[in-house]
N, C-alpha and C positions, 0 to 999 in steps of 0.2 A: 615282804621280801626286801632286803636291804640292797643298797646300791653297791655294785662291784667297783673296786678301785679302778681309776682311769689309767689306761695304758696308751701313751701317745702313738705307739706303733700299730694299734688296732682301732678300727672305728668304734665309737661309743654309741650305744643304741638306747632309745627310749621305746618301751612297749606301752602303747596306749590301750588300756583295758576298756572294753565296751560294756553294754548292759546285758548282753546275752552270753551265757556260759560257753556256748559252742564257738562263738567268735573269739572269746578270751583264750580258749584252749588252743586255737590255731595260732594266735599271736604269740603265745608262750612257746608253742612247738617250734615255730620258725626262729624265735629268739634263742632258744636253747640249742637248736641245730647249728646255728652259725658259730657258736663258741666264742663270741665276742662279749665284752663286758656290757651289761645292760641294766637299766633301771625300769621298774614297773610304775606306771602312772595310772592312778585310779581317779574316777570322777563321780561326783554327785550332780545329777542333772536337775535343772529347774523345771517346774511343772509346765512352763510355757516354752520349753526349748524348741518344740516342733514349729513354733511361730517365728523363731529367729534363726534357726539353723538352716540357712538357705544354701543351695549347692555352690554358690559363688562367694559365700561369706568367709571372713577370716577374723574371728573374734572369739571371746570367751563368755559372751553374754548368756550362753545356754547352760552354763554350769554354776554351781554354788562354790565360789572360790574358797570360802572359809572351811569347807568340808571336803575339798578335793586336793589332790597332790599338788605340791608347789611346782610351778613352772618358772624356772629362773636359771641363769648361767651357772655352770658351764653348759652350753647348749649341746645337743647330740649331733652326731654325724649322720645318723640314720634313725628314721621313725618308722615303726611298723604299727599299723592301725587297722581297724575293721569297724564297720557299722556307720550308719549315716550320722549319728550324733557326734562322732569324733572328727568328722571331716573338717569343720571350721577350726577345731583345736589344732590339728596337724598343720594346717596352713598358717595359723597364727604363730606357731613355734618356728616354722621355717622362715617366716618373714622377719622374726625378731633376731635370729641368729646372724652373727657377723661373718659366717662362712657358708659354703654350700651344704645343705642338708638334703639327703635323699629321702624320699617318702614312698613307702611301700604300702599299698592298700590290699587287704585280703577280702575276697568276695566280690561284691558289686558296688562300686562307688556311684554316688548320685551326681557328683561334679563331672565335667568332661574328662574323658580318658587321658587326653594329652596333658592334663595338669598333674599327673602322677609319674614318678620315675618308673614305677613298676606296679602292675595290678596282677595279683595271683588269683585266678578265678576257677570256677568249676562249671560243668555243663548246664546246670539248671538255670543259670543266669543269662545264658545265650548272648554273651558279649561278642562283638566283632573280633576278627583275627587281625590285630594290628601289632606293630613292633613292640610296644611296651606292655602287652598283655600276655601272660603265661597261662595257657589253658591246661589245667591239670584234670585228671580223671576223677579224683576224689579230694575231699578236704584234707588239710594238714592235721597231724595227730601227734600225740605224745607217748605212743606205745613203743618204747625203746627197752632193750634188754635190762638196763640198770634199774629203771623204774619198776619194771615187772618183777624183777628179782626181789626188790625191797617189799613190794606189795605182797608177793607170794609168802615171804618169810613172816610178814605181819599177820596174815589171815589164815595160813594153812592149818595151824593148830586149832584156831577158833572154830573152823568148819569141819574138823576131822570126824565128828560124829555123824555127819551126813553121808549117805551112800553115794559112791561114784557110779556113773560119770556125773560131773557137775554140769548143769545147763544154766549159764548166765542169762538173765532176762533184763534187757535194757529198755526202760520205759520212758518215752518222751511225752508229748502233749499236743495240744491243738497246733496245727500248722497249715496256714493258707487255706486251701479248700477242704482240708481234712480235719474235722473235729475228732478229738480222742475222748469220747464220752463214756458214760457208765456202761453202756452196752458193749463197747469195744473193750473196756477193762475186764468185764466179766468173760467175754469170749477169749481174751488173751490168757486169763487165769486158767480156764478150762483146757485150751489147746496146749499150753505149756505143760500143764499137769499130765495131760495124755501122753506127751512125748517123754516126760520123765518116767512115767509108769511103764511105758513101752520098753525103755532102756534099763529100767531098774535103778535109776539114779535120782537126783534131787535138783531143786531149783535154787539159784542164787539171784534174787530179784531186787532190783534197785530202781526207784523212780527218779525223777529229775525236777529241776526248778519249774518246768512247764506243766508238770502233771497235776491235773485237778485233784483236789482232796476227795471228791466223790468218786472219781475214777480209781484212785488209789485204794479206797475202801472196797469198791466192787472187785477190783483185781485180787486183793489179798483174800477176800471172802470166798472167791471162786477157786482158789488153789486147794487141791486135795492130795497133793504129793508132798513128800518131805521137802522142806524149804527153809531158807533163811531170807527174810524179807526186810528190806530197808526202805524207810520213807525219807526222802530227801529233806535235809535241813541246811540252811545257809551257814557257811563258814564252819562246817562240822569237820573237825580233825579226824573223826572216826568214820568218815565216808568210805565205804568199802568198794567203790566203783573200780579202781585199778586192781584191787585184790580179787574181785570177782573175775575180771578179765584175765588176770594172770593164772588163776586156777581153773578157769572154765575148760571143759572138754568140747563143749558146743555152745553156741551163743544164739539167742533170739534177740534181734534188734528191731524196735518199732520203726516202720518205714517213714515216719514223719521227720526223723533226725538224720541229716547227712553225717554229722559228727559221730553219732553212735554207730551208724552203719559202717563208716570208715574205720573207726577204732576196732570194731568187731572183726572186720576183714584183715586188719593189720596184725592181729594175733596169729593168723594162720590157721585158726580153728574152723570147723564147719559152721557156716552162718546161715540162719533162717531169717527172712524178713517177715515182719508181722504187718498185715494190711489192716489199718485202723478202720477202714470202711467196708461196707457190704453193698452188693447190688449196684445201684446207680452211683453210690458214693465210694465205690471201690477205687483203690490205687492202681488196679491192674485189669487186664482183660477187655477193657473198652475205654472209650474216651469219657471218663467220669466228669470232665469239666464241661460237657455239653448239656448238663442238666438245666432245664429251663424253669424249674420251680423250686422253691425252698422246701426243705424237709418238713413234712407234716406229721411225722410219727408221734404217738403219744409221748408226753414228756419232752416235747421240743424245747431246746435250750438256746440261749443267746449265741453260743458257739456255732450252732448250725446256721443261724442267719448270717454270721460273719463269714462262714465257709461258703455259703451260697453267693454272697456279694463278691468274694474273692474269685469264685469260678466265673462269674460274669465278667469281672475285670480281666481275668486271664483270657477269656474268649474274645472280648470286644475291645479291651483297653490297650494302651501302648505296652510294648513288650517289656520295657524297663521297669514298669510298675509291679511286675510279678516275677515269680520264679516257677519253673516247671520241674518239680522233684521227680516226676515220672522218668525223666531222662536218666537220672542216677539209678533208679530201680532197674530200668531196662539194661543199662550198661553193666551193672553188677551181676544180673541174672544171665545175660548173654555171654559174659566173660567166664561164667562158671564159678565165680567167687561166692555166690550166694544163691539161694532158692527161696521161694515163698514158703512160709510155714505150711506144712501139709502137702507139699508138692515134690517130695523126694529129697535127695541129698545133693549138696554142691559138688561139682566135678573138679574144681581147681583149688583144693585145700592147700594152703601154704604158699600160694602164688604171691610173691612179694609186691608191695606197693612202693613205688619210687617217687611219688609226688613230692614228699618232703625234701628229698635229696635234690630234685629238680628245682624246687623253689629256692633252696639255700644256694645252689649254684648260680641261679639267676641274680640273686641279691649280691653275691660275691662279684659277679661280673660288673655290677655297677661301680665297684671299687677296683676293677681290673685285677682280681685275684684268681688263682687257680680254682676251677669248679670243685666243690666238695664231692660231687657225684662220682668223680673218677676213682677215689679211694673207697667210697662207701659201697660201690658195687663189687668190690673184690672179696667181700666176706663170703666164703664158700658154704658156710653152714646154713641149712634150711631155716627159715624164719621161726617155725615153732620150736626148734631146738635152741635157738638163740634166746627165746623168751622163756625157756624152761618147760620141761614136760612134753609129753607126746600128744599130738592132736588126735581127735576122733576116737577117743576111748569109748 
């Protein structure tokens, strides 16, 4: 992405890309929502970065400068960043500039909260309620009418042979205490197929950067309904993710990904959450983090051990070392925006998400501008209509 021309009347923004796709999507979403000129900065991290990227550091020793974006004047007025690895970089930039640079962190920072101009966070991180922390319900997203219209136009003809309604299936991967293993992939394939067969429709399935190859293979093998399946590839210009969301009549989102759940709900379509675990490893129904022993099922994998260690850290360790994604699940289900797959239909289809507007307004307030949210909330059209097509077919 090329740099936009500098306009002295508007703040110039640097968007620091992280190593997780979900973080990058949020950074881009906020940068785009502001409407200010921005540059995207990408980094290649050294293998030893975890040893030198301390919460109080302000340097570039954690990145390979020869393969990362250039950091030089003219310096930005605003930095939007996410992820632990970029914290020292953001502070280094701010310290080098000859003017005040506001720094906005998305998610949970590891440095002290008072070191940021604004932190935009979500409930699973359980941050305190202080003046410079904006507590949103869900993560930021890029589901806007213009992008959805373009994606719909690109993919509508390609998928025309499949029967409606379309059910998009958004597949994540291992996350904290929840491994997304072969068994979960098989179960998702069967359950999604059952829903498609019940409705007489088809599946639009996409995996992600975190999806294990074995899980992908098991998922695709278990699907016995009409389907278009996409296996994620890096830097693929033909990635159908937004196309699937634009065309979907219903959406299944795996419960490990806050970004996917948010983007699914932002379309205004009926949303089903897929529980990657079962029994004592379930995301719902009981406190799955109170498991006192590692998974000993046949075919035990490394991911299960990591999940068990995470559960113990969540139970006994400091709160800031973990995140509790169940808070997001409960919030989406209790609000009626989503239901667990196999447990009925969501009650609040089309209920708009205002978190991106709130975040943009909070950033504008740092520069004493009129909040964007005042005009954004005046659009009277229901969200599904603004994105194109009717929901719930």
